C-alpha positions as CSV (number, residue, x, y, z in Angstrom):
1,M,295.5,136.0,78.7
2,K,295.8,137.5,75.3
3,A,293.6,139.8,73.5
4,H,291.1,138.8,70.8
5,L,291.0,140.3,67.5
6,V,286.9,141.3,66.9
7,S,287.8,143.3,63.5
8,N,290.3,145.2,62.1
9,G,291.3,147.7,65.1
10,V,289.1,146.1,67.7
11,Y,290.0,144.1,70.4
12,C,288.2,142.1,73.3
13,L,290.4,142.0,76.5
14,H,288.5,139.4,78.2
15,A,288.9,138.4,82.0
16,D,287.1,135.4,83.7
17,I,286.1,135.7,87.3
18,I,285.6,132.6,89.1
19,T,285.1,133.3,92.7
20,S,282.5,132.4,95.5
21,D,281.3,136.3,95.7
22,L,277.7,137.1,94.7
23,F,277.6,139.2,91.9
24,E,275.9,142.0,93.3
25,G,276.2,141.1,96.6
26,I,273.0,138.5,95.6
27,W,273.5,136.6,92.8
28,P,275.1,133.6,93.1
29,I,277.8,132.8,90.0
30,P,278.8,129.2,90.8
31,D,280.4,128.7,87.1
32,G,281.5,132.2,87.5
33,V,281.2,135.4,85.0
34,S,283.3,137.6,82.4
35,L,284.0,140.9,82.3
36,N,285.1,142.0,78.9
37,A,286.3,145.5,77.8
38,Y,287.2,146.3,74.5
39,I,290.3,148.6,72.9
40,V,289.3,150.4,69.5
41,R,292.5,152.0,67.8
42,G,292.8,154.4,65.2
43,E,295.4,157.2,65.6
44,K,294.5,157.1,68.6
45,T,293.3,154.7,71.3
46,A,290.2,154.0,72.9
47,L,289.3,151.7,76.1
48,I,285.7,150.8,76.4
49,D,284.8,150.1,79.7
50,L,286.9,148.5,82.5
51,V,287.1,146.4,85.6
52,R,286.8,146.0,89.6
53,D,289.6,144.1,90.8
54,W,288.2,141.2,91.4
55,A,289.8,137.4,91.0
56,G,292.8,139.3,89.5
57,A,290.5,140.8,87.0
58,P,293.1,144.4,85.9
59,R,296.0,141.4,85.6
60,Q,293.9,139.4,83.1
61,L,293.4,143.0,81.3
62,E,297.2,144.3,81.5
63,E,298.3,140.7,80.2
64,A,295.8,141.3,76.9
65,L,296.8,144.6,76.5
66,S,300.6,143.9,76.7
67,S,299.7,140.8,73.7
68,I,299.0,143.8,71.3
69,G,301.4,145.9,72.7
70,L,299.4,148.4,74.4
71,K,300.2,149.5,78.6
72,F,297.3,151.0,80.6
73,S,299.3,154.5,80.2
74,D,299.3,154.4,76.4
75,I,295.2,154.8,76.4
76,D,294.4,158.0,75.2
77,Y,290.0,157.8,75.4
78,L,288.6,155.8,78.4
79,I,284.8,155.4,77.4
80,L,282.3,154.3,80.3
81,N,279.0,152.5,79.0
82,H,278.0,152.1,82.9
83,L,279.0,152.8,85.5
84,E,278.2,150.3,88.1
85,P,281.8,149.3,90.3
86,D,282.1,145.8,88.2
87,H,282.7,147.8,85.2
88,T,284.8,150.7,86.8
89,G,285.8,149.8,90.0
90,W,289.4,150.0,89.1
91,L,289.2,153.5,87.7
92,R,291.0,154.9,90.4
93,E,294.4,153.2,90.2
94,F,293.6,153.3,86.0
95,R,293.6,157.0,86.5
96,S,297.2,156.8,88.5
97,Q,298.2,155.0,85.9
98,N,297.0,157.0,83.3
99,P,296.5,160.6,84.9
100,N,296.4,162.0,80.8
101,A,293.4,160.2,79.5
102,E,290.3,161.4,78.8
103,I,287.3,159.7,80.1
104,L,284.0,159.9,78.4
105,A,280.5,159.1,80.1
106,T,277.0,160.5,80.0
107,A,276.1,163.5,81.8
108,K,274.9,161.3,84.5
109,G,277.7,159.1,84.3
110,I,279.9,162.1,84.7
111,N,278.3,162.7,88.0
112,L,279.2,159.0,89.1
113,V,282.8,159.0,87.9
114,K,282.7,162.5,90.1
115,S,280.8,160.9,93.0
116,F,282.1,157.4,93.5
117,Y,285.8,157.6,91.9
118,K,286.5,161.4,93.2
119,V,288.0,162.4,89.8
120,E,287.4,165.8,88.6
121,K,289.9,166.4,85.4
122,K,289.7,165.5,82.0
123,L,286.2,164.3,81.8
124,R,283.8,164.7,78.7
125,A,279.8,164.3,79.1
126,V,278.1,163.1,75.9
127,K,275.0,162.5,74.5
128,D,273.1,161.1,71.7
129,G,274.7,161.4,68.0
130,D,278.3,162.6,70.0
131,T,280.9,161.6,68.1
132,L,284.9,160.5,68.9
133,D,287.1,160.5,66.3
134,L,290.6,158.2,66.8
135,G,292.0,159.0,63.4
136,A,292.5,156.2,60.3
137,G,288.5,155.9,59.7
138,K,287.8,155.0,63.5
139,V,284.8,157.4,64.7
140,L,282.8,156.0,67.5
141,S,279.3,156.8,68.1
142,F,277.2,157.2,71.3
143,F,273.7,156.2,72.3
144,E,271.9,157.1,75.6
145,A,270.3,153.6,76.7
146,P,269.0,154.7,80.1
147,N,268.2,152.5,82.6
148,I,269.7,149.4,81.1
149,H,270.2,149.0,84.0
150,W,271.5,152.2,85.7
151,P,270.0,155.3,84.3
152,E,273.4,156.9,83.2
153,T,274.1,153.9,81.1
154,M,275.0,154.3,77.2
155,I,275.8,152.2,73.8
156,T,279.1,152.8,71.9
157,W,278.7,152.3,68.2
158,D,281.7,151.7,65.7
159,E,280.5,152.2,61.9
160,S,284.0,151.0,60.9
161,S,283.5,147.1,62.1
162,G,279.9,147.1,62.7
163,T,280.2,146.8,66.4
164,L,278.2,147.1,69.2
165,F,279.7,147.8,72.3
166,T,276.5,147.7,75.1
167,C,278.2,146.7,78.4
168,D,275.1,145.3,80.4
169,A,272.7,144.5,77.9
170,F,272.9,141.1,76.0
171,G,275.3,139.7,78.8
172,S,274.7,136.6,80.8
173,F,276.2,134.9,83.6
174,G,279.1,132.3,83.4
175,A,282.9,132.4,83.0
176,L,283.7,132.0,79.3
177,A,287.0,129.4,80.7
178,K,284.0,127.0,82.2
179,F,284.4,124.5,79.3
180,D,288.2,125.2,78.8
181,K,289.7,124.6,82.1
182,D,291.6,121.7,81.2
183,N,291.9,122.3,77.2
184,G,294.2,125.3,77.5
185,K,291.6,126.9,75.0
186,D,290.8,130.6,75.4
187,R,287.4,131.4,73.5
188,I,285.1,134.1,73.6
189,F,283.2,134.3,69.7
190,D,280.0,132.8,69.9
191,D,280.9,130.6,67.0
192,E,283.6,129.0,68.9
193,F,281.1,127.4,71.4
194,S,279.4,123.7,70.5
195,P,275.1,123.8,70.8
196,E,275.5,122.0,74.1
197,E,278.0,125.2,75.6
198,H,275.2,127.9,74.0
199,A,272.6,126.4,75.7
200,F,274.2,127.4,79.0
201,F,275.1,130.4,78.3
202,E,271.1,130.8,77.4
203,K,269.9,129.7,80.3
204,E,272.4,131.6,82.3
205,G,271.6,134.4,79.8
206,L,267.9,134.5,80.9
207,R,268.9,134.3,84.9
208,Y,270.8,137.2,83.7
209,Y,268.3,139.0,82.4
210,A,266.0,138.0,85.3
211,N,268.0,138.8,88.1
212,I,269.9,142.2,86.5
213,V,267.4,143.6,84.0
214,S,263.9,142.5,84.3
215,S,262.9,145.5,85.9
216,F,264.1,147.6,83.0
217,S,261.9,145.5,80.2
218,L,260.7,148.5,78.4
219,F,264.0,150.3,78.2
220,V,265.5,147.5,76.7
221,E,262.9,147.3,73.9
222,K,263.5,151.1,73.5
223,A,267.1,151.0,73.2
224,V,266.8,148.0,70.2
225,R,264.7,150.6,68.5
226,K,267.2,153.2,68.9
227,V,269.9,151.2,67.1
228,D,267.1,149.2,64.9
229,N,268.8,151.1,61.6
230,L,272.2,150.1,62.2
231,E,274.1,147.6,60.2
232,I,275.4,145.5,63.2
233,K,277.9,143.0,62.9
234,C,278.9,142.2,65.9
235,V,277.6,142.7,69.3
236,A,280.1,143.5,72.2
237,P,278.9,143.0,75.5
238,S,280.8,143.7,79.0
239,H,279.3,139.9,80.4
240,G,279.4,136.5,78.2
241,L,279.6,135.8,74.8
242,V,281.0,138.2,72.0
243,W,278.7,137.4,69.5
244,R,280.4,137.8,65.8
245,Q,278.7,135.5,63.8
246,N,274.9,136.0,64.4
247,P,274.6,139.4,66.6
248,K,270.6,139.1,65.4
249,K,270.0,135.9,67.9
250,I,271.4,137.6,71.1
251,I,269.3,140.6,70.4
252,D,266.1,138.9,69.7
253,R,267.0,136.9,72.4
254,Y,266.9,140.1,74.7
255,L,263.3,141.0,72.8
256,K,261.8,137.8,74.0
257,Y,263.4,138.2,77.5
258,A,261.8,141.8,77.7
259,S,258.6,140.4,76.6
260,Y,258.3,138.1,79.4
261,A,257.2,141.4,81.5
262,K,253.9,141.5,79.4
263,K,253.0,138.0,78.9
264,G,255.6,134.8,79.9
265,E,255.5,131.4,78.3
266,K,253.1,129.1,78.6
267,E,254.3,127.0,81.7
268,I,253.6,127.6,86.0
269,T,256.8,128.0,88.1
270,V,255.7,126.2,91.7
271,I,257.4,128.0,94.8
272,W,257.3,126.3,98.1
273,G,258.4,125.7,101.6
274,S,257.4,123.8,104.0
275,M,258.8,122.8,107.7
276,Y,256.8,119.6,108.5
277,G,255.6,118.7,105.5
278,L,252.5,119.3,105.6
279,T,252.2,121.9,102.8
280,K,254.2,119.6,100.8
281,A,251.3,117.4,100.5
282,G,249.2,119.8,99.2
283,V,252.1,120.7,96.6
284,D,251.8,117.9,95.3
285,A,248.2,117.3,95.4
286,V,248.6,120.7,92.8
287,I,251.1,118.8,90.6
288,R,249.2,116.6,89.8
289,G,246.8,118.4,88.8
290,I,249.1,120.3,86.6
291,E,250.2,117.5,85.1
292,K,247.2,115.9,84.2
293,E,246.4,119.2,82.3
294,G,249.9,118.6,80.5
295,V,251.4,122.0,81.0
296,P,254.7,122.7,82.0
297,Y,256.2,123.6,85.1
298,S,259.4,123.6,87.5
299,A,259.5,123.1,91.4
300,H,261.7,125.1,93.6
301,R,261.7,124.5,97.3
302,I,262.8,127.8,99.2
303,P,265.1,128.8,101.2
304,D,266.7,125.3,99.7
305,E,267.2,126.7,96.3
306,N,268.6,130.5,96.2
307,V,266.4,133.1,94.9
308,S,268.2,133.7,91.6
309,W,266.9,130.4,90.2
310,V,263.4,130.8,91.6
311,L,263.0,134.6,89.9
312,M,264.5,133.0,86.6
313,D,261.9,130.8,86.0
314,A,259.3,132.8,87.6
315,Y,260.1,135.4,85.4
316,K,259.4,133.2,82.3
317,S,256.5,131.4,83.4
318,S,252.9,133.2,82.8
319,A,251.9,131.6,86.0
320,L,252.9,130.6,89.6
321,V,251.7,128.5,92.4
322,L,253.2,129.7,95.8
323,A,253.0,127.4,98.8
324,M,253.7,128.3,102.3
325,P,252.4,127.4,105.3
326,T,251.6,129.9,108.2
327,Y,254.6,131.3,110.3
328,E,253.6,132.8,113.8
329,Y,250.8,134.7,112.5
330,A,252.5,135.4,108.7
331,M,253.7,134.2,106.0
332,F,256.7,131.6,105.9
333,P,259.5,134.0,106.3
334,P,261.4,132.4,103.1
335,M,258.5,133.2,100.9
336,S,258.0,136.9,102.0
337,Y,261.8,137.4,100.8
338,V,260.8,135.9,97.6
339,L,257.7,138.2,97.2
340,D,259.6,141.3,98.3
341,I,262.8,140.3,95.2
342,F,259.2,139.8,93.1
343,R,258.2,143.2,94.2
344,R,261.6,144.9,93.4
345,K,261.7,142.9,89.8
346,H,258.0,144.1,88.8
347,I,257.1,140.4,88.3
348,Y,253.9,141.4,87.1
349,G,250.9,140.4,85.5
350,K,250.7,136.2,86.4
351,K,248.2,134.1,86.9
352,V,248.6,133.0,90.7
353,L,247.3,130.3,93.3
354,R,248.5,130.5,96.6
355,I,248.0,127.6,99.5
356,G,249.0,126.6,102.7
357,S,248.8,125.3,105.8
358,W,248.2,126.3,109.5
359,G,248.7,124.8,112.5
360,W,247.2,126.6,115.9
361,V,246.2,130.1,113.9
362,G,246.3,131.4,110.5
363,G,247.7,134.4,109.0
364,A,249.7,133.6,105.7
365,K,246.5,135.1,104.1
366,K,246.2,138.5,105.5
367,D,250.4,138.8,105.2
368,Y,250.8,137.4,102.0
369,E,247.8,139.8,100.3
370,A,249.3,142.6,101.6
371,A,252.8,141.7,100.5
372,I,251.3,141.3,96.4
373,S,248.9,144.2,96.7
374,D,251.1,145.9,94.0
375,L,252.1,143.3,91.9
376,K,248.6,143.1,89.4
377,W,248.4,139.0,89.6
378,D,245.3,137.5,88.6
379,S,245.0,135.0,91.6
380,I,242.2,132.5,92.0
381,E,240.7,131.4,95.0
382,S,243.7,130.3,97.2
383,C,243.6,127.1,99.7
384,E,244.3,126.8,103.0
385,W,243.6,123.9,106.0
386,Q,244.6,123.3,109.1
387,G,247.4,120.3,109.9
388,A,247.3,117.4,108.0
389,V,245.5,118.0,104.6
390,S,242.5,115.6,104.4
391,E,241.4,113.7,101.5
392,A,238.8,116.2,100.7
393,D,241.1,119.2,100.8
394,L,244.0,116.7,98.4
395,A,241.0,116.5,96.0
396,A,240.3,120.4,95.5
397,L,244.1,121.0,95.5
398,E,244.2,118.8,92.6
399,E,241.3,120.4,91.1
400,K,243.3,123.9,91.7
401,G,245.8,122.8,89.9
402,R,244.0,121.7,86.8
403,E,242.3,125.0,87.2
404,L,245.4,127.1,86.7
405,A,246.8,124.8,84.3
406,R,243.4,125.2,81.7
407,L,244.2,129.4,82.3
408,V,247.5,128.6,81.5
409,K,246.5,126.6,78.1
410,N,243.7,128.9,77.2
411,Q,245.6,132.3,77.3
């Protein structure tokens, strides 16, 4: 693994994480994820963000540092834009190798350095407008960007190279080496990937945003406004591609993702679970109605599909179909989990149809309505049936699908 030259005196140290672990202990990463840290060299040297001891990441960083003649002990400053452990978990080991480096973070970040890692010395809190002069024309500036996606987050700016170091902002899932396993390539920059490869990272970027950032879309918009007057030549996140050819593309993409918190695309996400096929028959009828209106849709069966992908499509869509049977006087348990995730991720303002079957007694409706009480959804009248769905029910369900689709088309 080598360091990648971003600009004069600026390098990316990139580690690919290929693992069966879940990101944040929740989200699957079947194609891995990258951890990017950065070196800025003037007369002194700053390391921007770190890694955790995960799938050999510290060793990969050490190799990249070595390729430009550096060791961890050579670092003068460690800048922590975000204290989540995937970017800081190796901090105590770094400190043991380099007891003299000064650690910079926001005031809230410094508190987390102390509480997470019990480091007390050579710490500096920075705020909006503060700078760090590395000499030789390299001056770093700091912008607080709280709640992207932790409250201590900041962004670091190198005016001399036009590089914006954004940590979790503008990131994505997907190891950068996903496409390079058999050809020996080592790519990190947006202009080094094909349109097909970009399509992969765009989808994984949306999933990353929906899973990690969607609750904080308002703060994404605020952060973009804060740096809007900068002449940005490169966006350098700590996950995913480094955008040196078209940095505006990833910024605009994130603003589009943030807009989904207010108004989704004209499409429908169908989320369904069925024990014995009785609810599925109703789902099929609703989908026939949606198809007759020509509205795009995606469909996810739970719990067969992980909520990570369900959340991605639901966040993007302006409307949802939620289909579940009654299970022991309440909702089908996997749907309860999905709705809890929706509540946590602020999946607000959707147009929603709920359907479902019940056997010996109902109960899902009452449980469901309590679960969505804070979600500000525009619900059309739900449809339930006992046992097998009748021909009349199928006709009504198909019309419900058409009704929802028409609402989407006319929004």
